[in-house]
DRENDO-1510 file (C-alpha; in Angstrom, 1 decimal, always signed):
<recs>
REC; n; res; u; v; w
REC; 1; UNK; +18.7; -44.4; +2.3 .
REC; 2; UNK; +17.2; -43.6; +5.6 .
REC; 3; UNK; +13.9; -43.7; +4.0 .
REC; 4; UNK; +13.7; -47.6; +3.4 .
REC; 5; UNK; +15.6; -48.4; +6.3 .
REC; 6; UNK; +13.4; -47.2; +8.6 .
REC; 7; UNK; +10.4; -48.6; +6.6 .
REC; 8; UNK; +12.0; -51.6; +7.4 .
REC; 9; UNK; +12.5; -51.1; +10.6 .
REC; 10; UNK; +8.9; -50.6; +11.4 .
REC; 11; UNK; +7.7; -53.1; +9.0 .
REC; 12; UNK; +9.5; -56.1; +11.5 .
REC; 13; UNK; +8.2; -54.2; +14.4 .
REC; 14; UNK; +5.2; -54.4; +13.4 .
REC; 15; UNK; +5.1; -57.6; +12.7 .
REC; 16; UNK; +6.4; -59.3; +15.8 .
REC; 17; UNK; +4.1; -57.3; +18.4 .
REC; 18; UNK; +1.4; -59.6; +18.2 .
REC; 19; UNK; -1.5; -57.4; +16.8 .
REC; 20; UNK; -2.1; -59.4; +13.5 .
REC; 21; UNK; -3.1; -62.1; +15.9 .
REC; 22; UNK; -5.2; -59.8; +18.2 .
REC; 23; UNK; -6.7; -58.6; +15.5 .
REC; 24; UNK; -8.2; -62.1; +13.8 .
REC; 25; UNK; -9.0; -63.0; +17.6 .
REC; 26; UNK; -11.0; -60.0; +17.7 .
REC; 27; UNK; -13.1; -60.5; +14.3 .
REC; 28; UNK; -13.7; -64.2; +15.2 .
REC; 29; UNK; -15.4; -62.8; +18.7 .
REC; 30; UNK; -17.5; -60.6; +17.0 .
REC; 31; UNK; -21.3; -61.9; +17.2 .
REC; 32; UNK; -21.9; -59.3; +14.3 .
REC; 33; UNK; -19.7; -61.2; +12.1 .
REC; 34; UNK; -21.1; -64.8; +13.1 .
REC; 35; UNK; -22.3; -67.7; +10.6 .
REC; 36; UNK; -25.8; -66.8; +12.0 .
REC; 37; UNK; -25.3; -63.2; +11.6 .
REC; 38; UNK; -24.3; -63.3; +8.4 .
REC; 39; UNK; -25.5; -65.9; +7.0 .
REC; 40; UNK; -28.0; -64.2; +5.0 .
REC; 41; UNK; -26.6; -60.7; +3.9 .
REC; 42; UNK; -25.0; -59.9; +0.5 .
REC; 43; UNK; -21.8; -60.5; +0.1 .
REC; 44; UNK; -21.0; -56.3; -0.2 .
REC; 45; UNK; -22.8; -56.2; +3.4 .
REC; 46; UNK; -21.1; -59.2; +4.4 .
REC; 47; UNK; -17.7; -58.1; +3.5 .
REC; 48; UNK; -18.1; -54.8; +4.6 .
REC; 49; UNK; -18.9; -55.7; +8.5 .
REC; 50; UNK; -15.4; -57.1; +8.0 .
REC; 51; UNK; -13.9; -54.2; +7.0 .
REC; 52; UNK; -15.6; -51.5; +9.5 .
REC; 53; UNK; -14.0; -53.3; +12.4 .
REC; 54; UNK; -10.7; -54.0; +10.6 .
REC; 55; UNK; -10.7; -50.5; +11.0 .
REC; 56; UNK; -12.1; -49.8; +13.8 .
REC; 57; UNK; -9.6; -52.4; +15.4 .
REC; 58; UNK; -6.6; -50.2; +14.4 .
REC; 59; UNK; -7.9; -47.4; +15.8 .
REC; 60; UNK; -7.0; -48.5; +19.3 .
REC; 61; UNK; -3.7; -47.8; +20.8 .
REC; 62; UNK; -0.8; -49.2; +20.0 .
REC; 63; UNK; -2.7; -50.9; +17.2 .
REC; 64; UNK; -1.9; -49.0; +13.5 .
REC; 65; UNK; -2.7; -51.1; +10.3 .
REC; 66; UNK; -0.7; -50.8; +7.5 .
REC; 67; UNK; -3.6; -51.2; +5.6 .
REC; 68; UNK; -4.7; -49.0; +2.3 .
REC; 69; UNK; -7.7; -47.4; +4.1 .
REC; 70; UNK; -11.2; -46.4; +3.4 .
REC; 71; UNK; -10.6; -43.0; +1.4 .
REC; 72; UNK; -7.5; -44.5; -1.1 .
REC; 73; UNK; -9.8; -48.1; -0.8 .
REC; 74; UNK; -13.0; -46.2; -1.8 .
REC; 75; UNK; -11.1; -44.8; -5.3 .
REC; 76; UNK; -9.4; -48.1; -5.8 .
REC; 77; UNK; -13.0; -49.9; -5.6 .
REC; 78; UNK; -14.2; -47.4; -8.4 .
REC; 79; UNK; -11.6; -48.5; -10.8 .
REC; 80; UNK; -12.4; -52.2; -10.1 .
REC; 81; UNK; -16.0; -51.3; -11.4 .
REC; 82; UNK; -14.7; -49.4; -13.9 .
REC; 83; UNK; -11.9; -51.6; -15.9 .
REC; 84; UNK; -13.9; -55.1; -14.8 .
REC; 85; UNK; -10.6; -56.7; -14.2 .
REC; 86; UNK; -10.8; -60.7; -13.8 .
REC; 87; UNK; -7.5; -61.4; -12.4 .
REC; 88; UNK; -5.5; -59.0; -9.7 .
REC; 89; UNK; -2.7; -60.2; -8.6 .
REC; 90; UNK; -1.9; -58.4; -5.1 .
REC; 91; UNK; +1.5; -58.0; -3.5 .
REC; 92; UNK; +1.1; -57.7; +0.2 .
REC; 93; UNK; -1.3; -58.9; +1.9 .
REC; 94; UNK; -1.1; -57.9; +5.4 .
REC; 95; UNK; -4.3; -58.2; +7.1 .
REC; 96; UNK; -6.6; -58.5; +4.4 .
REC; 97; UNK; -8.5; -54.9; +4.2 .
REC; 98; UNK; -7.6; -54.3; +0.3 .
REC; 99; UNK; -8.1; -58.0; -0.6 .
REC; 100; UNK; -11.9; -57.6; +0.5 .
REC; 101; UNK; -12.6; -54.4; -0.5 .
REC; 102; UNK; -11.4; -55.3; -4.1 .
REC; 103; UNK; -11.8; -59.5; -4.5 .
REC; 104; UNK; -15.6; -58.6; -3.0 .
REC; 105; UNK; -16.6; -56.5; -7.1 .
REC; 106; UNK; -15.1; -59.7; -9.0 .
REC; 107; UNK; -18.1; -62.0; -7.8 .
REC; 108; UNK; -20.4; -59.5; -9.2 .
REC; 109; UNK; -18.6; -58.5; -12.3 .
REC; 110; UNK; -18.0; -62.2; -13.3 .
REC; 111; UNK; -20.8; -64.3; -11.8 .
REC; 112; UNK; -19.9; -67.1; -14.1 .
REC; 113; UNK; -16.3; -67.7; -14.1 .
REC; 114; UNK; -14.3; -69.8; -12.2 .
REC; 115; UNK; -12.8; -69.0; -8.9 .
REC; 116; UNK; -9.1; -69.9; -7.2 .
REC; 117; UNK; -10.6; -72.7; -5.3 .
REC; 118; UNK; -11.6; -74.6; -8.3 .
REC; 119; UNK; -10.0; -74.2; -10.3 .
REC; 120; UNK; -8.4; -77.2; -12.2 .
REC; 121; UNK; -5.6; -78.1; -15.1 .
REC; 122; UNK; -7.9; -77.5; -17.5 .
REC; 123; UNK; -6.3; -73.5; -18.9 .
REC; 124; UNK; -9.1; -72.8; -21.0 .
REC; 125; UNK; -11.5; -72.6; -18.6 .
REC; 126; UNK; -12.6; -68.9; -17.6 .
REC; 127; UNK; -10.7; -67.6; -14.9 .
REC; 128; UNK; -11.5; -64.9; -12.5 .
REC; 129; UNK; -9.9; -64.5; -9.0 .
REC; 130; UNK; -7.8; -62.3; -6.5 .
REC; 131; UNK; -4.1; -63.7; -6.1 .
REC; 132; UNK; -2.4; -62.3; -3.1 .
REC; 133; UNK; +1.4; -62.3; -1.9 .
REC; 134; UNK; +2.0; -62.5; +1.5 .
REC; 135; UNK; +6.1; -63.1; +3.3 .
REC; 136; UNK; +4.5; -63.5; +6.7 .
REC; 137; UNK; +2.9; -66.7; +7.7 .
REC; 138; UNK; +1.4; -64.6; +10.9 .
REC; 139; UNK; -0.3; -61.8; +8.4 .
REC; 140; UNK; -1.7; -64.2; +5.7 .
REC; 141; UNK; -2.9; -66.2; +8.3 .
REC; 142; UNK; -5.0; -63.2; +9.7 .
REC; 143; UNK; -6.0; -62.1; +6.6 .
REC; 144; UNK; -7.4; -65.5; +5.4 .
REC; 145; UNK; -9.6; -65.8; +8.3 .
REC; 146; UNK; -10.8; -62.1; +7.7 .
REC; 147; UNK; -11.3; -63.2; +4.0 .
REC; 148; UNK; -13.5; -66.4; +4.9 .
REC; 149; UNK; -15.2; -63.7; +7.6 .
REC; 150; UNK; -16.4; -62.0; +5.0 .
REC; 151; UNK; -17.6; -64.8; +2.6 .
REC; 152; UNK; -14.5; -64.1; -0.1 .
REC; 153; UNK; -12.2; -67.5; +1.4 .
REC; 154; UNK; -13.4; -69.5; -2.4 .
REC; 155; UNK; -12.3; -66.0; -4.5 .
REC; 156; UNK; -8.9; -65.4; -2.7 .
REC; 157; UNK; -6.0; -67.5; -3.2 .
REC; 158; UNK; -3.2; -66.4; -0.8 .
REC; 159; UNK; +0.9; -67.7; -1.6 .
REC; 160; UNK; +3.4; -67.2; +1.2 .
REC; 161; UNK; +6.7; -66.3; +0.8 .
REC; 162; UNK; +8.8; -63.0; -0.6 .
REC; 163; UNK; +7.5; -61.9; -3.7 .
REC; 164; UNK; +10.4; -61.5; -5.9 .
REC; 165; UNK; +10.8; -65.4; -6.4 .
REC; 166; UNK; +7.3; -66.5; -6.4 .
REC; 167; UNK; +6.9; -64.1; -9.2 .
REC; 168; UNK; +9.2; -65.9; -11.0 .
REC; 169; UNK; +7.6; -69.4; -10.4 .
REC; 170; UNK; +3.7; -67.7; -10.3 .
REC; 171; UNK; +2.7; -69.0; -13.6 .
REC; 172; UNK; +4.0; -72.3; -12.7 .
REC; 173; UNK; +2.3; -71.6; -9.3 .
REC; 174; UNK; -0.8; -71.0; -10.6 .
REC; 175; UNK; -0.9; -73.2; -13.8 .
REC; 176; UNK; -1.3; -69.9; -15.6 .
REC; 177; UNK; -0.2; -70.9; -19.3 .
REC; 178; UNK; +0.8; -67.9; -21.8 .
REC; 179; UNK; -0.3; -65.6; -22.6 .
REC; 180; UNK; -2.5; -65.2; -19.9 .
REC; 181; UNK; -1.8; -62.0; -17.7 .
REC; 182; UNK; -3.1; -60.0; -15.1 .
REC; 183; UNK; -5.5; -57.7; -15.7 .
REC; 184; UNK; -4.9; -55.8; -12.5 .
REC; 185; UNK; -1.5; -55.4; -9.9 .
REC; 186; UNK; -2.0; -53.9; -6.7 .
REC; 187; UNK; +1.0; -53.2; -5.0 .
REC; 188; UNK; +1.4; -52.1; -1.5 .
REC; 189; UNK; +4.1; -54.3; +0.0 .
REC; 190; UNK; +8.0; -53.5; +0.7 .
REC; 191; UNK; +8.5; -50.2; -0.8 .
REC; 192; UNK; +11.9; -51.3; -2.5 .
REC; 193; UNK; +10.5; -54.0; -4.3 .
REC; 194; UNK; +7.6; -52.1; -6.1 .
REC; 195; UNK; +10.5; -51.7; -9.3 .
REC; 196; UNK; +12.2; -55.3; -9.4 .
REC; 197; UNK; +8.8; -57.2; -9.3 .
REC; 198; UNK; +7.1; -54.9; -11.6 .
REC; 199; UNK; +10.2; -55.8; -13.4 .
REC; 200; UNK; +9.7; -59.3; -13.0 .
REC; 201; UNK; +6.5; -59.2; -14.1 .
REC; 202; UNK; +6.9; -57.6; -17.0 .
REC; 203; UNK; +9.9; -60.3; -17.9 .
REC; 204; UNK; +7.5; -63.0; -17.4 .
REC; 205; UNK; +4.4; -61.7; -19.3 .
REC; 206; UNK; +1.9; -61.4; -16.4 .
REC; 207; UNK; +1.4; -57.8; -16.8 .
REC; 208; UNK; +1.3; -56.2; -20.2 .
REC; 209; UNK; -0.9; -54.0; -22.7 .
REC; 210; UNK; -4.2; -53.9; -20.4 .
REC; 211; UNK; -3.2; -54.2; -17.2 .
REC; 212; UNK; -3.5; -51.7; -14.6 .
REC; 213; UNK; -1.1; -51.0; -12.1 .
REC; 214; UNK; -1.6; -49.6; -8.6 .
REC; 215; UNK; +0.8; -48.7; -6.4 .
REC; 216; UNK; -0.2; -47.6; -2.4 .
REC; 217; UNK; +2.1; -45.3; -0.4 .
REC; 218; UNK; +3.7; -43.5; -3.5 .
REC; 219; UNK; +3.6; -39.9; -1.4 .
REC; 220; UNK; +3.8; -41.4; +2.1 .
REC; 221; UNK; +6.5; -42.4; +2.2 .
REC; 222; UNK; +6.9; -42.0; -0.9 .
REC; 223; UNK; +8.9; -43.8; -3.7 .
REC; 224; UNK; +10.4; -41.9; -6.2 .
REC; 225; UNK; +12.6; -45.0; -8.3 .
REC; 226; UNK; +9.2; -47.1; -9.1 .
REC; 227; UNK; +7.2; -43.4; -10.6 .
REC; 228; UNK; +10.0; -43.4; -12.4 .
REC; 229; UNK; +9.5; -46.1; -14.1 .
REC; 230; UNK; +5.9; -46.2; -14.7 .
REC; 231; UNK; +6.5; -42.2; -15.9 .
REC; 232; UNK; +8.8; -43.1; -18.0 .
REC; 233; UNK; +9.8; -43.4; -21.9 .
REC; 234; UNK; +10.7; -46.9; -23.3 .
REC; 235; UNK; +13.6; -44.6; -24.7 .
REC; 236; UNK; +14.6; -43.4; -21.2 .
REC; 237; UNK; +14.3; -46.9; -19.8 .
REC; 238; UNK; +16.6; -48.3; -22.7 .
REC; 239; UNK; +19.5; -45.7; -22.5 .
REC; 240; UNK; +19.1; -46.6; -18.2 .
REC; 241; UNK; +20.0; -50.3; -18.8 .
REC; 242; UNK; +22.8; -50.0; -20.9 .
REC; 243; UNK; +24.2; -48.8; -17.9 .
REC; 244; UNK; +26.0; -51.2; -15.5 .
REC; 245; UNK; +23.6; -52.6; -13.0 .
REC; 246; UNK; +23.9; -51.6; -9.6 .
REC; 247; UNK; +25.7; -53.5; -7.0 .
REC; 248; UNK; +24.7; -51.4; -4.0 .
REC; 249; UNK; +21.6; -48.7; -3.2 .
REC; 250; UNK; +22.2; -45.3; -4.9 .
REC; 251; UNK; +21.4; -42.3; -3.0 .
REC; 252; UNK; +17.3; -42.2; -2.4 .
REC; 253; UNK; +15.6; -39.2; -4.5 .
REC; 254; UNK; +13.9; -37.0; -1.9 .
REC; 255; UNK; +10.1; -36.4; -2.6 .
REC; 256; UNK; +9.0; -33.4; -4.2 .
REC; 257; UNK; +7.1; -30.3; -2.9 .
REC; 258; UNK; +3.5; -31.0; -3.0 .
REC; 259; UNK; +2.4; -29.2; -5.8 .
REC; 260; UNK; +4.8; -31.0; -8.7 .
REC; 261; UNK; +3.6; -34.6; -7.8 .
REC; 262; UNK; +1.7; -35.1; -10.8 .
REC; 263; UNK; +4.7; -33.6; -12.6 .
REC; 264; UNK; +7.5; -35.3; -10.8 .
REC; 265; UNK; +9.9; -37.8; -12.0 .
REC; 266; UNK; +9.1; -37.9; -15.8 .
REC; 267; UNK; +13.2; -37.6; -16.3 .
REC; 268; UNK; +14.3; -39.3; -13.6 .
REC; 269; UNK; +15.6; -41.2; -11.0 .
REC; 270; UNK; +15.9; -43.3; -13.5 .
REC; 271; UNK; +19.0; -45.1; -12.6 .
REC; 272; UNK; +17.7; -45.8; -9.5 .
REC; 273; UNK; +15.3; -48.5; -11.8 .
REC; 274; UNK; +18.6; -50.1; -11.8 .
REC; 275; UNK; +18.9; -51.9; -8.1 .
REC; 276; UNK; +17.7; -54.6; -6.8 .
REC; 277; UNK; +17.7; -54.9; -2.8 .
REC; 278; UNK; +18.6; -57.7; -1.0 .
REC; 279; UNK; +14.7; -58.7; +0.1 .
REC; 280; UNK; +14.8; -59.6; -3.9 .
REC; 281; UNK; +16.8; -62.7; -2.7 .
REC; 282; UNK; +19.5; -61.9; -5.5 .
REC; 283; UNK; +16.9; -61.7; -8.2 .
REC; 284; UNK; +17.5; -59.1; -11.3 .
REC; 285; UNK; +15.7; -58.0; -14.1 .
REC; 286; UNK; +15.4; -55.1; -16.7 .
REC; 287; UNK; +11.5; -55.6; -17.1 .
REC; 288; UNK; +10.1; -55.2; -20.4 .
REC; 289; UNK; +11.6; -51.0; -21.1 .
REC; 290; UNK; +9.0; -51.3; -24.4 .
REC; 291; UNK; +5.9; -51.0; -22.6 .
REC; 292; UNK; +4.5; -47.8; -22.4 .
REC; 293; UNK; +2.3; -46.5; -19.4 .
REC; 294; UNK; -0.1; -43.6; -19.0 .
REC; 295; UNK; -0.2; -42.7; -15.1 .
REC; 296; UNK; -2.1; -40.8; -12.5 .
REC; 297; UNK; -2.7; -40.2; -9.1 .
REC; 298; UNK; -5.6; -41.0; -6.7 .
REC; 299; UNK; -4.9; -38.4; -4.1 .
REC; 300; UNK; -5.8; -39.7; -0.7 .
REC; 301; UNK; -4.6; -40.0; +3.3 .
REC; 302; UNK; -3.2; -42.5; +5.6 .
REC; 303; UNK; -6.8; -44.3; +7.9 .
REC; 304; UNK; -5.5; -43.0; +10.7 .
REC; 305; UNK; -2.7; -40.4; +10.8 .
REC; 306; UNK; -4.7; -38.0; +8.2 .
REC; 307; UNK; -1.4; -37.6; +6.1 .
REC; 308; UNK; -2.1; -36.9; +2.6 .
REC; 309; UNK; -0.9; -40.4; +0.9 .
REC; 310; UNK; -2.1; -41.4; -2.6 .
REC; 311; UNK; -2.5; -44.1; -5.2 .
REC; 312; UNK; -0.4; -44.7; -8.4 .
REC; 313; UNK; -2.4; -45.9; -11.1 .
REC; 314; UNK; -0.9; -46.5; -14.7 .
REC; 315; UNK; -2.3; -48.2; -17.5 .
REC; 316; UNK; -0.2; -50.0; -19.9 .
REC; 317; UNK; -1.7; -49.0; -22.9 .
REC; 318; UNK; +0.4; -50.8; -25.6 .
REC; 319; UNK; +4.4; -51.6; -26.6 .
REC; 320; UNK; +7.0; -49.6; -28.0 .
REC; 321; UNK; +9.1; -52.3; -30.4 .
</recs>
C-alpha cells in the first residue's frame, strides 16, 4: 500500500508546483517552435521539435516530467506503425509528450480518414483520431498548447475528468456506436486505476479482439494487479470473480526479481484485481473475463533517472465463451 500512496503524494505535489504551466510558457516562447519557423516543416519534424523541447525542459532542476520518454516512446511508435490503429485512447494526457509521439503517425497511416475536430453525427464516417483522458485541467491546458505547436490539435481530442466515470460515458461523449472500439489503448495515469479502467473498457465493448493495450510503468513503480489481469487465463479470471468483491485494498504483491519479470504474475495476484481504489469514484466492474491477451514487455528506462522501466503490450487475440 505504501507504494501506491507514495505515487499519489508525488502526483499531487507535482501537480501543484507550477512546472506544467512553466513548460507551456517555455514552449510558446521558443522561436524554433513559432509559426514562422514551423509552418513549412513536415509534421514529423515539427512535432519532433516539440518533443525535444519538452524533454530538454524536463532535464532542468526540479522539472522532472512524468512522460514516457524517448526510449520506450520510440518502441511504442514502432508498434503504432506496425499495427496501424485508427482509434487510439490514452489514459493520462499529462503534458502531451506521449500524445504527440504516437498521434503524429495517424495522419500518415490514415490520410483519408476524418479526425476528431471534424467528427459529425454521422456514425458511418471513416474515423481516426487520438482520444486522451486527463483529470487535471492544468495538465490538459499544457498538453493542448503542445499539440497545437506540434500541428496535432485537429488529430487529438482531450477529455477532462476522472478516467473511470468518463470511460463509462465515453461512447456517448464521442458518439461511438457499438461495435466501434479502440484499436489501441495507452495507459499512463494513476497506477491503481489501470485494472479497474481496463475492466470498464472491456464491459463497455471499447476494447476487444484486435485491441492492443500498452501499459507504462509496469516495472517502475510496478503494477502486479494489472499484469495479473492481462496475463491470466479466462478460467483464472472467472474463478476470481466468484469471490466477494474487495472493499479495502489488499496487501500489494511486491515486484519480482529482474530476471522474473517476463514470467511473473501468470498465476496471480489475480485476487488483487477485485479491489477498486477510491479514485474510481464508486464505480466497480468485473470486466470481460473471457477476453484472451498475449503479453510481452518493451524494456526501457525512465527518461530522466535512467532507472529500468518497461511497457507491457497486451494484444487481445480473441474471446473464450
